[in-house]
All heavy atoms as TSV, in Angstrom:
chain	resi	resn	atom	element	x	y	z
A	1	MET	N	N	-2.064	3.608	-21.509
A	1	MET	CA	C	-2.925	2.734	-20.736
A	1	MET	C	C	-4.337	3.299	-20.755
A	1	MET	O	O	-4.531	4.492	-20.564
A	1	MET	CB	C	-2.408	2.632	-19.301
A	1	MET	CG	C	-3.381	1.964	-18.366
A	1	MET	SD	S	-2.713	1.715	-16.737
A	1	MET	CE	C	-2.131	0.065	-16.907
A	2	ASN	N	N	-5.315	2.433	-20.997
A	2	ASN	CA	C	-6.694	2.890	-21.028
A	2	ASN	C	C	-7.242	3.009	-19.612
A	2	ASN	O	O	-6.656	2.563	-18.637
A	2	ASN	CB	C	-7.550	1.945	-21.874
A	2	ASN	CG	C	-7.479	0.511	-21.385
A	2	ASN	OD1	O	-6.962	0.241	-20.319
A	2	ASN	ND2	N	-7.995	-0.383	-22.179
A	3	MET	N	N	-8.413	3.603	-19.504
A	3	MET	CA	C	-9.007	3.845	-18.194
A	3	MET	C	C	-9.426	2.551	-17.504
A	3	MET	O	O	-9.396	2.466	-16.286
A	3	MET	CB	C	-10.202	4.784	-18.332
A	3	MET	CG	C	-9.802	6.190	-18.753
A	3	MET	SD	S	-8.593	6.933	-17.659
A	3	MET	CE	C	-9.653	7.429	-16.337
A	4	GLU	N	N	-9.824	1.537	-18.281
A	4	GLU	CA	C	-10.214	0.261	-17.682
A	4	GLU	C	C	-9.019	-0.382	-16.977
A	4	GLU	O	O	-9.145	-0.898	-15.873
A	4	GLU	CB	C	-10.771	-0.679	-18.738
A	4	GLU	CG	C	-12.077	-0.223	-19.335
A	4	GLU	CD	C	-12.495	-1.082	-20.504
A	4	GLU	OE1	O	-11.777	-2.034	-20.845
A	4	GLU	OE2	O	-13.559	-0.793	-21.074
A	5	GLY	N	N	-7.877	-0.361	-17.621
A	5	GLY	CA	C	-6.676	-0.920	-17.015
A	5	GLY	C	C	-6.262	-0.166	-15.766
A	5	GLY	O	O	-5.810	-0.755	-14.789
A	6	LEU	N	N	-6.438	1.145	-15.791
A	6	LEU	CA	C	-6.095	1.962	-14.630
A	6	LEU	C	C	-7.041	1.666	-13.471
A	6	LEU	O	O	-6.611	1.564	-12.322
A	6	LEU	CB	C	-6.148	3.444	-15.001
A	6	LEU	CG	C	-5.646	4.426	-13.966
A	6	LEU	CD1	C	-4.186	4.150	-13.642
A	6	LEU	CD2	C	-5.812	5.842	-14.459
A	7	PHE	N	N	-8.333	1.491	-13.776
A	7	PHE	CA	C	-9.305	1.170	-12.733
A	7	PHE	C	C	-8.993	-0.185	-12.110
A	7	PHE	O	O	-9.044	-0.338	-10.882
A	7	PHE	CB	C	-10.720	1.178	-13.307
A	7	PHE	CG	C	-11.779	0.828	-12.305
A	7	PHE	CD1	C	-12.139	1.727	-11.320
A	7	PHE	CD2	C	-12.389	-0.412	-12.338
A	7	PHE	CE1	C	-13.099	1.404	-10.384
A	7	PHE	CE2	C	-13.349	-0.743	-11.415
A	7	PHE	CZ	C	-13.712	0.172	-10.436
A	8	GLU	N	N	-8.655	-1.169	-12.939
A	8	GLU	CA	C	-8.314	-2.495	-12.419
A	8	GLU	C	C	-7.068	-2.435	-11.543
A	8	GLU	O	O	-7.001	-3.089	-10.491
A	8	GLU	CB	C	-8.104	-3.474	-13.565
A	8	GLU	CG	C	-9.372	-3.827	-14.306
A	8	GLU	CD	C	-9.120	-4.660	-15.545
A	8	GLU	OE1	O	-7.949	-5.007	-15.806
A	8	GLU	OE2	O	-10.095	-4.960	-16.242
A	9	LEU	N	N	-6.085	-1.666	-11.963
A	9	LEU	CA	C	-4.862	-1.508	-11.173
A	9	LEU	C	C	-5.171	-0.838	-9.840
A	9	LEU	O	O	-4.655	-1.258	-8.793
A	9	LEU	CB	C	-3.824	-0.708	-11.956
A	9	LEU	CG	C	-2.473	-0.506	-11.291
A	9	LEU	CD1	C	-1.790	-1.852	-11.061
A	9	LEU	CD2	C	-1.597	0.389	-12.146
A	10	CYS	N	N	-6.024	0.178	-9.847
A	10	CYS	CA	C	-6.411	0.853	-8.601
A	10	CYS	C	C	-7.099	-0.109	-7.654
A	10	CYS	O	O	-6.818	-0.118	-6.451
A	10	CYS	CB	C	-7.332	2.029	-8.898
A	10	CYS	SG	S	-6.533	3.454	-9.598
A	11	MET	N	N	-8.013	-0.912	-8.177
A	11	MET	CA	C	-8.733	-1.862	-7.329
A	11	MET	C	C	-7.790	-2.915	-6.755
A	11	MET	O	O	-7.898	-3.289	-5.587
A	11	MET	CB	C	-9.863	-2.522	-8.112
A	11	MET	CG	C	-10.988	-1.578	-8.463
A	11	MET	SD	S	-11.700	-0.748	-7.028
A	11	MET	CE	C	-12.444	-2.117	-6.185
A	12	MET	N	N	-6.851	-3.390	-7.576
A	12	MET	CA	C	-5.900	-4.388	-7.105
A	12	MET	C	C	-5.022	-3.819	-5.985
A	12	MET	O	O	-4.819	-4.462	-4.953
A	12	MET	CB	C	-5.021	-4.867	-8.268
A	12	MET	CG	C	-4.070	-5.982	-7.893
A	12	MET	SD	S	-3.073	-6.543	-9.260
A	12	MET	CE	C	-2.080	-5.100	-9.586
A	13	VAL	N	N	-4.538	-2.602	-6.178
A	13	VAL	CA	C	-3.695	-1.963	-5.161
A	13	VAL	C	C	-4.498	-1.706	-3.894
A	13	VAL	O	O	-4.002	-1.918	-2.778
A	13	VAL	CB	C	-3.080	-0.659	-5.709
A	13	VAL	CG1	C	-2.455	0.159	-4.602
A	13	VAL	CG2	C	-2.049	-0.975	-6.780
A	14	MET	N	N	-5.754	-1.294	-4.047
A	14	MET	CA	C	-6.578	-1.024	-2.881
A	14	MET	C	C	-6.832	-2.301	-2.073
A	14	MET	O	O	-6.748	-2.291	-0.845
A	14	MET	CB	C	-7.913	-0.415	-3.294
A	14	MET	CG	C	-8.703	0.123	-2.142
A	14	MET	SD	S	-10.299	0.848	-2.576
A	14	MET	CE	C	-9.952	1.769	-4.027
A	15	LEU	N	N	-7.110	-3.402	-2.748
A	15	LEU	CA	C	-7.331	-4.665	-2.043
A	15	LEU	C	C	-6.064	-5.137	-1.334
A	15	LEU	O	O	-6.120	-5.621	-0.195
A	15	LEU	CB	C	-7.836	-5.727	-3.011
A	15	LEU	CG	C	-9.271	-5.557	-3.485
A	15	LEU	CD1	C	-9.599	-6.594	-4.554
A	15	LEU	CD2	C	-10.248	-5.643	-2.340
A	16	LYS	N	N	-4.924	-4.988	-1.993
A	16	LYS	CA	C	-3.655	-5.349	-1.349
A	16	LYS	C	C	-3.403	-4.480	-0.129
A	16	LYS	O	O	-2.968	-4.966	0.918
A	16	LYS	CB	C	-2.491	-5.192	-2.331
A	16	LYS	CG	C	-2.389	-6.280	-3.353
A	16	LYS	CD	C	-1.192	-6.031	-4.247
A	16	LYS	CE	C	-1.074	-7.065	-5.335
A	16	LYS	NZ	N	0.094	-6.818	-6.204
A	17	ALA	N	N	-3.673	-3.185	-0.253
A	17	ALA	CA	C	-3.442	-2.262	0.857
A	17	ALA	C	C	-4.332	-2.600	2.048
A	17	ALA	O	O	-3.879	-2.577	3.197
A	17	ALA	CB	C	-3.672	-0.826	0.405
A	18	VAL	N	N	-5.586	-2.929	1.774
A	18	VAL	CA	C	-6.499	-3.283	2.860
A	18	VAL	C	C	-6.021	-4.558	3.546
A	18	VAL	O	O	-5.992	-4.645	4.784
A	18	VAL	CB	C	-7.939	-3.436	2.341
A	18	VAL	CG1	C	-8.835	-4.100	3.362
A	18	VAL	CG2	C	-8.504	-2.086	1.947
A	19	GLY	N	N	-5.625	-5.550	2.774
A	19	GLY	CA	C	-5.133	-6.796	3.350
A	19	GLY	C	C	-3.885	-6.598	4.186
A	19	GLY	O	O	-3.777	-7.125	5.298
A	20	LEU	N	N	-2.943	-5.828	3.663
A	20	LEU	CA	C	-1.714	-5.564	4.413
A	20	LEU	C	C	-1.992	-4.777	5.692
A	20	LEU	O	O	-1.383	-5.040	6.733
A	20	LEU	CB	C	-0.725	-4.795	3.532
A	20	LEU	CG	C	-0.072	-5.594	2.417
A	20	LEU	CD1	C	0.641	-4.660	1.446
A	20	LEU	CD2	C	0.896	-6.607	2.987
A	21	THR	N	N	-2.914	-3.845	5.618
A	21	THR	CA	C	-3.253	-3.048	6.788
A	21	THR	C	C	-3.900	-3.904	7.871
A	21	THR	O	O	-3.561	-3.782	9.055
A	21	THR	CB	C	-4.187	-1.893	6.395
A	21	THR	OG1	O	-3.541	-1.107	5.392
A	21	THR	CG2	C	-4.527	-1.020	7.579
A	22	VAL	N	N	-4.824	-4.766	7.469
A	22	VAL	CA	C	-5.498	-5.633	8.442
A	22	VAL	C	C	-4.495	-6.575	9.098
A	22	VAL	O	O	-4.489	-6.738	10.326
A	22	VAL	CB	C	-6.648	-6.408	7.761
A	22	VAL	CG1	C	-7.163	-7.518	8.649
A	22	VAL	CG2	C	-7.773	-5.466	7.391
A	23	LEU	N	N	-3.647	-7.198	8.304
A	23	LEU	CA	C	-2.649	-8.108	8.873
A	23	LEU	C	C	-1.656	-7.377	9.770
A	23	LEU	O	O	-1.284	-7.878	10.837
A	23	LEU	CB	C	-1.904	-8.834	7.754
A	23	LEU	CG	C	-2.695	-9.908	7.010
A	23	LEU	CD1	C	-1.871	-10.464	5.861
A	23	LEU	CD2	C	-3.109	-11.008	7.957
A	24	GLY	N	N	-1.223	-6.201	9.352
A	24	GLY	CA	C	-0.292	-5.421	10.171
A	24	GLY	C	C	-0.915	-4.982	11.481
A	24	GLY	O	O	-0.270	-5.031	12.537
A	25	GLU	N	N	-2.174	-4.571	11.422
A	25	GLU	CA	C	-2.857	-4.155	12.644
A	25	GLU	C	C	-3.054	-5.335	13.590
A	25	GLU	O	O	-2.877	-5.204	14.807
A	25	GLU	CB	C	-4.210	-3.529	12.291
A	25	GLU	CG	C	-4.910	-2.876	13.446
A	25	GLU	CD	C	-4.203	-1.636	13.955
A	25	GLU	OE1	O	-3.516	-0.960	13.177
A	25	GLU	OE2	O	-4.342	-1.358	15.170
A	26	LEU	N	N	-3.401	-6.481	13.049
A	26	LEU	CA	C	-3.566	-7.682	13.871
A	26	LEU	C	C	-2.255	-8.071	14.553
A	26	LEU	O	O	-2.216	-8.332	15.758
A	26	LEU	CB	C	-4.078	-8.843	13.016
A	26	LEU	CG	C	-4.219	-10.185	13.725
A	26	LEU	CD1	C	-5.298	-10.118	14.789
A	26	LEU	CD2	C	-4.505	-11.276	12.719
A	27	ALA	N	N	-1.175	-8.070	13.780
A	27	ALA	CA	C	0.128	-8.419	14.348
A	27	ALA	C	C	0.568	-7.397	15.400
A	27	ALA	O	O	1.114	-7.763	16.446
A	27	ALA	CB	C	1.165	-8.519	13.239
A	28	ALA	N	N	0.310	-6.123	15.147
A	28	ALA	CA	C	0.694	-5.091	16.114
A	28	ALA	C	C	-0.100	-5.228	17.410
A	28	ALA	O	O	0.452	-5.074	18.504
A	28	ALA	CB	C	0.486	-3.706	15.509
A	29	ARG	N	N	-1.376	-5.536	17.299
A	29	ARG	CA	C	-2.186	-5.716	18.509
A	29	ARG	C	C	-1.735	-6.933	19.302
A	29	ARG	O	O	-1.737	-6.911	20.539
A	29	ARG	CB	C	-3.654	-5.821	18.158
A	29	ARG	CG	C	-4.253	-4.500	17.766
A	29	ARG	CD	C	-5.742	-4.606	17.543
A	29	ARG	NE	N	-6.252	-3.359	17.035
A	29	ARG	CZ	C	-6.861	-2.449	17.784
A	29	ARG	NH1	N	-7.021	-2.660	19.071
A	29	ARG	NH2	N	-7.297	-1.339	17.247
A	30	LEU	N	N	-1.356	-7.988	18.596
A	30	LEU	CA	C	-0.834	-9.163	19.297
A	30	LEU	C	C	0.457	-8.826	20.040
A	30	LEU	O	O	0.673	-9.280	21.169
A	30	LEU	CB	C	-0.603	-10.308	18.315
A	30	LEU	CG	C	-1.849	-11.005	17.786
A	30	LEU	CD1	C	-1.478	-11.994	16.693
A	30	LEU	CD2	C	-2.587	-11.699	18.908
A	31	CYS	N	N	1.303	-8.035	19.397
A	31	CYS	CA	C	2.547	-7.624	20.054
A	31	CYS	C	C	2.268	-6.753	21.269
A	31	CYS	O	O	2.908	-6.904	22.311
A	31	CYS	CB	C	3.439	-6.875	19.065
A	31	CYS	SG	S	4.123	-7.898	17.761
A	32	LYS	N	N	1.305	-5.827	21.146
A	32	LYS	CA	C	0.963	-4.966	22.285
A	32	LYS	C	C	0.388	-5.781	23.427
A	32	LYS	O	O	0.678	-5.521	24.600
A	32	LYS	CB	C	-0.027	-3.892	21.846
A	32	LYS	CG	C	0.605	-2.782	21.060
A	32	LYS	CD	C	-0.410	-1.739	20.655
A	32	LYS	CE	C	0.232	-0.702	19.758
A	32	LYS	NZ	N	-0.740	0.283	19.266
A	33	ASP	N	N	-0.453	-6.766	23.100
A	33	ASP	CA	C	-1.019	-7.622	24.147
A	33	ASP	C	C	0.057	-8.429	24.857
A	33	ASP	O	O	-0.087	-8.761	26.040
A	33	ASP	CB	C	-2.063	-8.570	23.560
A	33	ASP	CG	C	-3.350	-7.862	23.184
A	33	ASP	OD1	O	-3.542	-6.702	23.617
A	33	ASP	OD2	O	-4.166	-8.456	22.437
A	34	ALA	N	N	1.123	-8.756	24.145
A	34	ALA	CA	C	2.225	-9.509	24.745
A	34	ALA	C	C	3.182	-8.593	25.506
A	34	ALA	O	O	4.159	-9.067	26.080
A	34	ALA	CB	C	2.985	-10.277	23.669
A	35	GLY	N	N	2.930	-7.281	25.483
A	35	GLY	CA	C	3.775	-6.350	26.210
A	35	GLY	C	C	4.977	-5.862	25.425
A	35	GLY	O	O	5.885	-5.268	25.995
A	36	GLU	N	N	4.998	-6.088	24.154
A	36	GLU	CA	C	6.124	-5.682	23.299
A	36	GLU	C	C	5.717	-4.477	22.450
A	36	GLU	O	O	5.422	-4.589	21.260
A	36	GLU	CB	C	6.546	-6.840	22.390
A	36	GLU	CG	C	7.056	-8.049	23.129
A	36	GLU	CD	C	8.388	-7.795	23.795
A	36	GLU	OE1	O	9.144	-6.916	23.332
A	36	GLU	OE2	O	8.662	-8.476	24.790
A	37	SER	N	N	5.674	-3.318	23.060
A	37	SER	CA	C	5.210	-2.124	22.346
A	37	SER	C	C	6.198	-1.673	21.275
A	37	SER	O	O	5.792	-1.154	20.231
A	37	SER	CB	C	4.924	-0.991	23.323
A	37	SER	OG	O	6.093	-0.654	24.036
A	38	ALA	N	N	7.490	-1.855	21.504
A	38	ALA	CA	C	8.480	-1.470	20.498
A	38	ALA	C	C	8.355	-2.351	19.260
A	38	ALA	O	O	8.440	-1.859	18.125
A	38	ALA	CB	C	9.887	-1.564	21.063
A	39	LEU	N	N	8.132	-3.630	19.467
A	39	LEU	CA	C	7.930	-4.535	18.338
A	39	LEU	C	C	6.634	-4.200	17.608
A	39	LEU	O	O	6.576	-4.265	16.378
A	39	LEU	CB	C	7.920	-5.985	18.816
A	39	LEU	CG	C	7.788	-7.058	17.746
A	39	LEU	CD1	C	8.937	-6.971	16.755
A	39	LEU	CD2	C	7.729	-8.432	18.389
A	40	ALA	N	N	5.592	-3.807	18.349
A	40	ALA	CA	C	4.324	-3.416	17.732
A	40	ALA	C	C	4.532	-2.205	16.830
A	40	ALA	O	O	3.982	-2.147	15.724
A	40	ALA	CB	C	3.285	-3.123	18.803
A	41	TYR	N	N	5.324	-1.242	17.306
A	41	TYR	CA	C	5.617	-0.065	16.481
A	41	TYR	C	C	6.366	-0.463	15.205
A	41	TYR	O	O	6.060	0.033	14.123
A	41	TYR	CB	C	6.438	0.948	17.285
A	41	TYR	CG	C	6.850	2.145	16.474
A	41	TYR	CD1	C	5.938	3.133	16.156
A	41	TYR	CD2	C	8.156	2.279	16.013
A	41	TYR	CE1	C	6.302	4.232	15.406
A	41	TYR	CE2	C	8.537	3.368	15.259
A	41	TYR	CZ	C	7.603	4.340	14.954
A	41	TYR	OH	O	7.964	5.421	14.195
A	42	ALA	N	N	7.316	-1.370	15.328
A	42	ALA	CA	C	8.081	-1.816	14.162
A	42	ALA	C	C	7.182	-2.552	13.173
A	42	ALA	O	O	7.321	-2.386	11.952
A	42	ALA	CB	C	9.232	-2.717	14.602
A	43	VAL	N	N	6.249	-3.336	13.679
A	43	VAL	CA	C	5.318	-4.050	12.801
A	43	VAL	C	C	4.417	-3.063	12.068
A	43	VAL	O	O	4.171	-3.200	10.866
A	43	VAL	CB	C	4.485	-5.074	13.605
A	43	VAL	CG1	C	3.316	-5.601	12.802
A	43	VAL	CG2	C	5.363	-6.222	14.075
A	44	GLU	N	N	3.909	-2.063	12.787
A	44	GLU	CA	C	3.080	-1.036	12.152
A	44	GLU	C	C	3.859	-0.291	11.072
A	44	GLU	O	O	3.335	-0.018	9.984
A	44	GLU	CB	C	2.557	-0.055	13.193
A	44	GLU	CG	C	1.503	-0.622	14.092
A	44	GLU	CD	C	1.085	0.336	15.192
A	44	GLU	OE1	O	1.751	1.383	15.372
A	44	GLU	OE2	O	0.100	0.027	15.875
A	45	LEU	N	N	5.101	0.040	11.361
A	45	LEU	CA	C	5.942	0.731	10.391
A	45	LEU	C	C	6.200	-0.148	9.169
A	45	LEU	O	O	6.150	0.321	8.026
A	45	LEU	CB	C	7.256	1.154	11.037
A	45	LEU	CG	C	8.186	2.030	10.212
A	45	LEU	CD1	C	7.511	3.358	9.895
A	45	LEU	CD2	C	9.477	2.265	10.968
A	46	GLY	N	N	6.453	-1.426	9.404
A	46	GLY	CA	C	6.657	-2.359	8.296
A	46	GLY	C	C	5.413	-2.516	7.444
A	46	GLY	O	O	5.500	-2.616	6.214
A	47	ALA	N	N	4.242	-2.530	8.071
A	47	ALA	CA	C	2.988	-2.640	7.317
A	47	ALA	C	C	2.775	-1.398	6.457
A	47	ALA	O	O	2.342	-1.506	5.300
A	47	ALA	CB	C	1.820	-2.832	8.268
A	48	ARG	N	N	3.101	-0.241	6.993
A	48	ARG	CA	C	2.972	0.991	6.198
A	48	ARG	C	C	3.933	0.990	5.014
A	48	ARG	O	O	3.582	1.425	3.905
A	48	ARG	CB	C	3.220	2.205	7.076
A	48	ARG	CG	C	2.115	2.434	8.060
A	48	ARG	CD	C	2.386	3.607	8.953
A	48	ARG	NE	N	1.345	3.704	9.960
A	48	ARG	CZ	C	1.521	4.234	11.143
A	48	ARG	NH1	N	2.702	4.735	11.476
A	48	ARG	NH2	N	0.526	4.286	12.002
A	49	ALA	N	N	5.142	0.504	5.235
A	49	ALA	CA	C	6.113	0.422	4.140
A	49	ALA	C	C	5.651	-0.578	3.089
A	49	ALA	O	O	5.831	-0.349	1.886
A	49	ALA	CB	C	7.484	0.026	4.683
A	50	ALA	N	N	5.029	-1.663	3.518
A	50	ALA	CA	C	4.520	-2.654	2.568
A	50	ALA	C	C	3.377	-2.083	1.738
A	50	ALA	O	O	3.280	-2.355	0.533
A	50	ALA	CB	C	4.063	-3.910	3.311
A	51	VAL	N	N	2.526	-1.289	2.348
A	51	VAL	CA	C	1.435	-0.643	1.599
A	51	VAL	C	C	2.019	0.324	0.578
A	51	VAL	O	O	1.567	0.382	-0.572
A	51	VAL	CB	C	0.461	0.074	2.552
A	51	VAL	CG1	C	-0.495	0.969	1.790
A	51	VAL	CG2	C	-0.315	-0.943	3.373
A	52	LEU	N	N	3.034	1.079	0.973
A	52	LEU	CA	C	3.684	1.991	0.032
A	52	LEU	C	C	4.326	1.220	-1.113
A	52	LEU	O	O	4.236	1.621	-2.278
A	52	LEU	CB	C	4.731	2.840	0.755
A	52	LEU	CG	C	5.454	3.888	-0.081
A	52	LEU	CD1	C	4.468	4.912	-0.616
A	52	LEU	CD2	C	6.516	4.567	0.739
A	53	GLY	N	N	4.951	0.096	-0.800
A	53	GLY	CA	C	5.546	-0.728	-1.849
A	53	GLY	C	C	4.498	-1.311	-2.784
A	53	GLY	O	O	4.726	-1.416	-3.991
A	54	ALA	N	N	3.341	-1.667	-2.245
A	54	ALA	CA	C	2.270	-2.198	-3.086
A	54	ALA	C	C	1.699	-1.124	-3.999
A	54	ALA	O	O	1.183	-1.433	-5.078
A	54	ALA	CB	C	1.167	-2.794	-2.220
A	55	ALA	N	N	1.787	0.135	-3.587
A	55	ALA	CA	C	1.247	1.234	-4.383
A	55	ALA	C	C	2.214	1.735	-5.441
A	55	ALA	O	O	1.834	2.555	-6.281
A	55	ALA	CB	C	0.857	2.390	-3.470
A	56	MET	N	N	3.446	1.254	-5.449
A	56	MET	CA	C	4.440	1.749	-6.407
A	56	MET	C	C	4.040	1.559	-7.875
A	56	MET	O	O	4.242	2.480	-8.673
A	56	MET	CB	C	5.799	1.118	-6.143
A	56	MET	CG	C	6.485	1.727	-4.965
A	56	MET	SD	S	6.591	3.510	-5.138
A	56	MET	CE	C	8.022	3.834	-4.222
A	57	PRO	N	N	3.488	0.417	-8.285
A	57	PRO	CA	C	3.077	0.306	-9.692
A	57	PRO	C	C	2.027	1.345	-10.083
A	57	PRO	O	O	2.072	1.898	-11.183
A	57	PRO	CB	C	2.497	-1.109	-9.796
A	57	PRO	CG	C	3.070	-1.857	-8.663
A	57	PRO	CD	C	3.306	-0.850	-7.584
A	58	LEU	N	N	1.122	1.633	-9.167
A	58	LEU	CA	C	0.097	2.637	-9.441
A	58	LEU	C	C	0.722	4.019	-9.558
A	58	LEU	O	O	0.369	4.795	-10.455
A	58	LEU	CB	C	-0.964	2.622	-8.349
A	58	LEU	CG	C	-2.117	3.597	-8.527
A	58	LEU	CD1	C	-2.880	3.305	-9.800
A	58	LEU	CD2	C	-3.030	3.543	-7.331
A	59	LEU	N	N	1.670	4.328	-8.681
A	59	LEU	CA	C	2.339	5.628	-8.748
A	59	LEU	C	C	3.142	5.783	-10.034
A	59	LEU	O	O	3.150	6.857	-10.638
A	59	LEU	CB	C	3.237	5.819	-7.530
A	59	LEU	CG	C	2.521	6.012	-6.202
A	59	LEU	CD1	C	3.535	6.036	-5.064
A	59	LEU	CD2	C	1.703	7.279	-6.209
A	60	SER	N	N	3.790	4.716	-10.478
A	60	SER	CA	C	4.557	4.812	-11.722
A	60	SER	C	C	3.635	5.021	-12.917
A	60	SER	O	O	3.945	5.802	-13.813
A	60	SER	CB	C	5.426	3.575	-11.913
A	60	SER	OG	O	4.642	2.459	-12.255
A	61	LYS	N	N	2.479	4.359	-12.936
A	61	LYS	CA	C	1.501	4.568	-14.024
A	61	LYS	C	C	0.940	5.976	-13.980
A	61	LYS	O	O	0.711	6.593	-15.021
A	61	LYS	CB	C	0.366	3.556	-13.936
A	61	LYS	CG	C	0.771	2.153	-14.254
A	61	LYS	CD	C	1.214	2.028	-15.692
A	61	LYS	CE	C	1.630	0.600	-15.981
A	61	LYS	NZ	N	2.171	0.437	-17.321
A	62	LEU	N	N	0.740	6.505	-12.772
A	62	LEU	CA	C	0.245	7.866	-12.644
A	62	LEU	C	C	1.254	8.867	-13.191
A	62	LEU	O	O	0.892	9.780	-13.932
A	62	LEU	CB	C	-0.059	8.172	-11.182
A	62	LEU	CG	C	-0.545	9.586	-10.872
A	62	LEU	CD1	C	-1.893	9.838	-11.515
A	62	LEU	CD2	C	-0.603	9.798	-9.382
A	63	PHE	N	N	2.533	8.694	-12.850
A	63	PHE	CA	C	3.556	9.596	-13.370
A	63	PHE	C	C	3.710	9.449	-14.883
A	63	PHE	O	O	3.953	10.424	-15.585
A	63	PHE	CB	C	4.887	9.372	-12.666
A	63	PHE	CG	C	4.904	9.873	-11.249
A	63	PHE	CD1	C	5.486	9.139	-10.242
A	63	PHE	CD2	C	4.327	11.090	-10.921
A	63	PHE	CE1	C	5.509	9.578	-8.938
A	63	PHE	CE2	C	4.341	11.556	-9.616
A	63	PHE	CZ	C	4.926	10.797	-8.619
A	64	GLU	N	N	3.564	8.227	-15.389
A	64	GLU	CA	C	3.614	8.006	-16.831
A	64	GLU	C	C	2.456	8.725	-17.518
A	64	GLU	O	O	2.634	9.378	-18.552
A	64	GLU	CB	C	3.533	6.508	-17.115
A	64	GLU	CG	C	3.574	6.146	-18.570
A	64	GLU	CD	C	3.454	4.626	-18.738
A	64	GLU	OE1	O	4.063	3.875	-17.952
A	64	GLU	OE2	O	2.719	4.226	-19.646
A	65	PHE	N	N	1.275	8.645	-16.924
A	65	PHE	CA	C	0.097	9.315	-17.458
A	65	PHE	C	C	0.278	10.835	-17.449
A	65	PHE	O	O	-0.038	11.524	-18.424
A	65	PHE	CB	C	-1.140	8.911	-16.651
A	65	PHE	CG	C	-2.414	9.500	-17.133
A	65	PHE	CD1	C	-2.971	9.141	-18.349
A	65	PHE	CD2	C	-3.092	10.432	-16.355
A	65	PHE	CE1	C	-4.155	9.690	-18.786
A	65	PHE	CE2	C	-4.275	10.984	-16.782
A	65	PHE	CZ	C	-4.806	10.607	-18.004
A	66	LEU	N	N	0.823	11.363	-16.345
A	66	LEU	CA	C	1.072	12.804	-16.272
A	66	LEU	C	C	2.122	13.239	-17.290
A	66	LEU	O	O	2.036	14.330	-17.858
A	66	LEU	CB	C	1.513	13.183	-14.857
A	66	LEU	CG	C	0.422	13.105	-13.789
A	66	LEU	CD1	C	1.015	13.369	-12.417
A	66	LEU	CD2	C	-0.691	14.069	-14.087
A	67	GLY	N	N	3.133	12.415	-17.520
A	67	GLY	CA	C	4.136	12.721	-18.533
A	67	GLY	C	C	3.528	12.757	-19.925
A	67	GLY	O	O	3.888	13.621	-20.742
A	68	ASP	N	N	2.598	11.837	-20.196
A	68	ASP	CA	C	1.921	11.846	-21.490
A	68	ASP	C	C	1.080	13.110	-21.661
A	68	ASP	O	O	1.026	13.686	-22.737
A	68	ASP	CB	C	1.024	10.609	-21.629
A	68	ASP	CG	C	1.804	9.340	-21.798
A	68	ASP	OD1	O	3.022	9.417	-22.100
A	68	ASP	OD2	O	1.215	8.248	-21.610
A	69	ILE	N	N	0.442	13.532	-20.591
A	69	ILE	CA	C	-0.382	14.754	-20.665
A	69	ILE	C	C	0.503	15.960	-20.905
A	69	ILE	O	O	0.164	16.852	-21.718
A	69	ILE	CB	C	-1.205	14.915	-19.376
A	69	ILE	CG1	C	-2.319	13.887	-19.326
A	69	ILE	CG2	C	-1.809	16.317	-19.295
A	69	ILE	CD1	C	-3.108	13.898	-18.032
A	70	MET	N	N	1.640	16.021	-20.230
A	70	MET	CA	C	2.507	17.195	-20.372
A	70	MET	C	C	3.163	17.247	-21.749
A	70	MET	O	O	3.535	18.320	-22.203
A	70	MET	CB	C	3.564	17.195	-19.265
A	70	MET	CG	C	2.950	17.436	-17.901
A	70	MET	SD	S	4.175	17.491	-16.622
A	70	MET	CE	C	4.896	19.084	-16.915
A	71	SER	N	N	3.308	16.098	-22.402
A	71	SER	CA	C	3.952	16.100	-23.721
A	71	SER	C	C	2.985	16.515	-24.827
A	71	SER	O	O	3.425	16.721	-25.957
A	71	SER	CB	C	4.525	14.720	-24.021
A	71	SER	OG	O	3.481	13.774	-24.198
A	72	LEU	N	N	1.709	16.612	-24.514
A	72	LEU	CA	C	0.741	17.016	-25.538
A	72	LEU	C	C	0.863	18.447	-25.893
A	72	LEU	O	O	1.169	19.360	-25.627
A	72	LEU	CB	C	-0.690	16.712	-25.076
A	72	LEU	CG	C	-1.032	15.237	-24.953
A	72	LEU	CD1	C	-2.457	15.096	-24.416
A	72	LEU	CD2	C	-0.952	14.550	-26.299
């Protein structure tokens, strides 16, 4: 993979992460305002897991890149 493709992938993952974080934070605040702190915690945890899931393609490309470097 060339550097341009890696940069585009990084930007795509970053935009997804920001969107998921904003939506998760909004939902958690709504839950806290409604008095459901346990649900707010679960929403925050789910948003973090979604960000990690969105970053998986980037992590796999990073490990692939490191494997290519180590094979040299």
